[in-house]
C-alpha positions in Angstrom: 29.6 -54.4 10.2 26.7 -54.4 12.5 28.1 -51.7 14.6 29.2 -49.7 11.6 25.5 -49.9 10.1 24.1 -48.5 13.6 26.4 -45.6 13.2 25.5 -45.0 9.8 22.0 -45.1 10.4 22.7 -43.1 13.5 24.9 -40.4 11.2 21.9 -40.4 8.9 19.0 -39.7 11.1 21.8 -36.7 12.4 22.0 -35.4 9.1 18.2 -35.8 8.1 17.3 -33.5 11.5 20.4 -31.3 10.6 19.0 -30.9 6.9 15.2 -30.6 7.9 16.2 -27.9 10.8 18.2 -25.8 7.7 15.3 -26.2 5.4 13.1 -24.5 8.4 15.6 -22.1 8.7 16.2 -21.1 5.6 12.4 -21.1 5.0 11.7 -18.7 7.6 14.6 -16.3 6.6 13.1 -16.1 3.5 10.0 -15.0 5.0 11.3 -12.1 6.7 13.1 -11.1 3.9 10.0 -10.8 1.9 8.5 -9.4 4.8 11.2 -6.7 5.1 10.9 -6.2 1.1 6.8 -5.5 1.6 7.5 -3.2 4.3 10.1 -1.1 2.5 7.7 -1.2 -0.4 4.9 0.5 2.0 7.4 2.8 3.3 8.1 4.2 -0.5 4.4 4.2 -1.1 3.8 6.5 2.1 6.5 8.5 0.8 4.9 8.9 -2.6 1.4 9.8 -0.9 3.5 12.5 0.7 5.0 13.7 -2.3 1.4 13.9 -4.1 0.0 15.7 -1.5 2.8 18.5 -1.7 2.7 18.4 -5.5 -1.5 18.7 -5.6 -0.8 21.3 -3.3 1.2 23.5 -4.6 -0.9 23.1 -8.1 -3.7 24.6 -6.3 -1.9 27.4 -4.8 -0.6 28.3 -8.3 -3.4 27.6 -10.2 -6.3 28.2 -7.9 -8.3 25.7 -9.5 -10.0 23.0 -7.5 -9.2 20.3 -10.2 -5.6 20.7 -9.0 -6.4 19.3 -5.6 -6.9 15.8 -6.7 -3.4 14.4 -6.2 -3.4 15.6 -2.7 -7.0 14.8 -2.1 -6.0 11.1 -3.1 -2.4 11.3 -1.3 -4.0 12.4 1.8 -6.6 9.6 1.7 -4.2 6.9 0.6 -1.4 7.9 3.2 -3.9 7.5 5.8 -5.4 4.2 5.0 -1.8 2.7 4.0 0.0 4.0 7.3 -3.0 2.0 8.9 -1.7 -1.0 7.1 1.9 -0.5 7.3 1.7 -0.1 11.4 -0.2 -3.6 11.0 2.8 -4.9 9.3 5.5 -3.9 11.9 3.3 -4.0 14.8 5.9 -6.7 16.5 8.4 -3.6 16.8 7.4 -1.2 18.8 10.1 1.2 17.8 9.3 1.0 14.1 5.5 1.9 14.8 6.4 4.7 17.1 8.7 6.0 14.0 5.6 5.5 11.8 3.3 7.4 14.3 6.1 10.1 14.2 5.8 10.6 10.6 2.3 10.4 10.5 2.0 13.3 13.4 4.5 15.3 11.3 2.0 14.9 8.6 -1.0 16.0 10.5 0.9 18.6 11.6 2.1 19.9 8.3 -1.8 19.7 6.7 -2.8 21.9 9.9 -0.2 24.4 10.2 0.7 25.3 6.9 -1.7 23.4 4.1 -5.1 24.3 5.7 -3.7 28.1 6.1 -2.3 28.1 2.5 -5.7 26.6 0.9 -7.6 29.5 3.0 -5.3 32.2 1.6 -5.5 30.7 -1.8 -9.6 30.7 -1.7 -9.2 34.4 -0.4 -7.2 35.2 -3.4 -9.6 33.3 -5.5 -12.3 35.4 -4.1 -10.6 38.3 -4.7 -10.0 39.6 -1.0 -6.5 38.8 -1.3 -3.5 39.2 -3.6 -1.4 36.3 -5.1 1.8 37.9 -3.9 0.1 37.3 -0.7 0.6 33.6 -1.3 4.1 34.2 -3.0 5.6 35.5 0.2 3.7 32.8 2.5 5.3 30.2 0.0 8.6 32.1 0.6 8.3 31.3 4.4 9.0 27.8 3.6 6.8 27.1 6.5 6.4 23.4 5.0 9.8 22.7 4.7 10.8 21.5 8.3 7.7 18.9 8.4 8.4 17.5 5.4 12.0 17.5 5.7 11.6 16.3 9.0 8.9 13.5 7.8 11.5 12.1 4.9 14.1 11.8 7.4 11.8 9.6 9.8 10.7 7.3 7.2 14.3 7.2 5.9 15.7 6.3 9.6 12.4 3.3 9.6 13.7 2.3 6.2 17.1 2.2 6.9 16.5 0.0 10.2 14.4 -2.4 8.2 17.1 -2.9 5.7 19.3 -3.7 8.5 17.2 -6.6 9.9 18.1 -8.5 6.7 21.8 -8.6 7.7 
């Protein structure tokens, strides 16, 4: 009976150790899953900010009223600040940070190469030195499409990789 008691005590200690290890693993795994959900929500929010920028830009180009720039300006500001936060959230994953840098670069290029010239054109239309038909021609060239499509793909790739980390 004494030998059985010693065996059972050893088994109890082993079971407790296994349980403690499994509980720690479960807690750590849940923490990573929660982190991934937060990262995915942040990525979706960044995409929404870019869409707000696009919406504000289109409204301004069509109407020519500065009030339509509110979604653009808010989106631009929120995009920049939320991108910094998201990069910090995934700073332990250099490949993901690089994807975010690429996405940010695409939006910056879109602003520089498409949005700013479009706004200058709209201002020229507002002042009477250009016609609205020139805005129509500019928009129909779809210069921003390549930037925005590439941006969406980078964010989709980023999110896809994050989702795969939960498996």
